[in-house]
C-alpha positions as CSV (number, residue, x, y, z in Angstrom):
1,X,-181.1,28.7,-72.5
2,X,-179.0,31.6,-73.6
3,X,-178.6,31.4,-77.4
4,X,-175.1,32.6,-77.4
5,X,-173.8,30.0,-74.9
6,X,-173.5,26.3,-75.4
7,X,-175.4,23.9,-73.1
8,X,-172.2,23.1,-71.2
9,X,-171.4,26.7,-70.4
10,X,-174.7,27.6,-68.6
11,X,-174.1,29.0,-65.1
12,X,-176.7,27.6,-62.6
13,X,-177.6,31.1,-61.4
14,X,-181.1,30.2,-60.1
15,X,-182.3,33.4,-58.5
16,X,-178.8,34.7,-57.8
17,X,-178.1,38.2,-59.1
18,X,-174.8,38.9,-57.2
19,X,-172.9,39.7,-60.4
20,X,-175.4,42.5,-61.0
21,X,-174.3,44.3,-57.9
22,X,-171.2,46.3,-57.2
23,X,-169.5,45.6,-60.5
24,X,-169.0,48.2,-63.2
25,X,-170.2,46.9,-66.6
26,X,-168.0,48.4,-69.3
27,X,-169.6,48.3,-72.7
28,X,-167.6,46.6,-75.5
29,X,-168.6,48.1,-78.9
30,X,-166.2,45.6,-80.6
31,X,-168.3,42.8,-79.2
32,X,-171.6,44.4,-80.5
33,X,-172.6,46.5,-77.5
34,X,-174.2,49.8,-78.6
35,X,-173.8,52.5,-75.9
36,X,-176.9,54.3,-77.3
37,X,-179.0,51.4,-76.2
38,X,-178.3,51.9,-72.5
39,X,-178.1,54.6,-69.8
40,X,-174.4,55.1,-69.6
41,X,-171.6,56.9,-67.7
42,X,-168.1,57.5,-68.8
43,X,-165.4,55.6,-66.9
44,X,-161.7,55.0,-67.2
45,X,-161.1,51.5,-68.6
46,X,-157.8,50.2,-67.0
47,X,-157.6,47.4,-69.7
48,X,-157.4,49.9,-72.6
49,X,-156.1,52.9,-70.6
50,X,-158.8,55.0,-72.2
51,X,-162.2,56.4,-71.4
52,X,-165.1,54.0,-72.1
53,X,-168.9,53.8,-71.6
54,X,-170.3,51.8,-68.8
55,X,-173.8,51.1,-67.5
56,X,-174.9,53.6,-64.9
57,X,-174.9,52.2,-61.4
58,X,-177.5,52.8,-58.7
59,X,-176.1,54.9,-55.9
60,X,-177.8,52.9,-53.2
61,X,-176.4,49.4,-53.0
62,X,-174.5,49.6,-56.3
63,X,-176.9,47.4,-58.2
64,X,-177.2,47.6,-62.0
65,X,-180.0,50.0,-62.9
66,X,-181.5,47.3,-65.1
67,X,-181.9,44.9,-62.2
68,X,-185.5,44.6,-61.2
69,X,-185.4,44.4,-57.4
70,X,-186.6,43.1,-55.0
71,X,-187.7,40.2,-57.2
72,X,-184.5,40.1,-59.2
73,X,-184.1,39.6,-62.9
74,X,-182.6,41.5,-65.7
75,X,-184.9,44.0,-67.4
76,X,-182.7,44.0,-70.6
77,X,-181.9,40.3,-70.8
78,X,-182.4,40.1,-74.6
79,X,-180.0,43.0,-75.2
80,X,-177.7,42.8,-72.1
81,X,-174.1,43.8,-72.6
82,X,-171.5,41.3,-73.8
83,X,-169.7,41.2,-70.5
84,X,-173.0,40.1,-68.9
85,X,-173.6,37.5,-71.5
86,X,-170.1,35.9,-71.0
87,X,-169.6,36.3,-67.2
88,X,-169.2,33.1,-65.3
89,X,-168.7,33.5,-61.5
90,X,-167.2,30.0,-61.4
91,X,-164.4,30.9,-63.8
92,X,-164.0,34.3,-62.0
93,X,-163.4,32.4,-58.7
94,X,-160.9,30.1,-60.4
95,X,-159.0,32.9,-62.1
96,X,-158.6,35.1,-59.0
97,X,-158.0,34.6,-55.3
98,X,-160.4,36.1,-52.8
99,X,-157.6,38.3,-51.6
100,X,-157.1,39.7,-55.2
101,X,-160.8,40.5,-55.4
102,X,-160.8,42.3,-52.1
103,X,-157.6,44.2,-53.0
104,X,-159.3,45.5,-56.2
105,X,-162.2,46.8,-54.2
106,X,-164.7,44.3,-55.8
107,X,-167.5,42.8,-53.7
108,X,-166.4,39.3,-52.6
109,X,-169.9,37.8,-52.7
110,X,-169.7,37.0,-56.4
111,X,-166.4,35.3,-55.9
112,X,-167.8,33.3,-53.0
113,X,-170.8,32.2,-55.0
114,X,-168.5,31.2,-57.9
115,X,-166.4,29.1,-55.5
116,X,-169.5,27.4,-54.3
117,X,-170.6,26.5,-57.8
118,X,-167.2,25.6,-59.3
119,X,-167.9,21.9,-59.2
120,X,-170.7,22.5,-61.8
121,X,-168.2,23.5,-64.5
122,X,-168.0,21.0,-67.2
123,X,-164.7,19.0,-67.2
């Protein structure tokens, strides 16, 4: 179990790594992320309207550079960024419509998976 999440907030990922593909992972120093711990690139953060550090993305397939493929699994699990620690595809699917996800240029597969798993969210 992830030590920074309660038992009721565990996402039943299994071998799914869809959230590790196609999404830009912006680092959040205010949440404890240390950019010097990762291979980064500078991106524009639309939430703060300022430049920010993000994990570098692979050019082929858009997967996180820390995703060990083809077997899957995060190579930096113990020090993964805060956005990775807190992401829940079920809540993502409840917060946005599939149309919004597509309009923002995000891959819809993560949303689809969250929708499939939404009944596993604690009430």
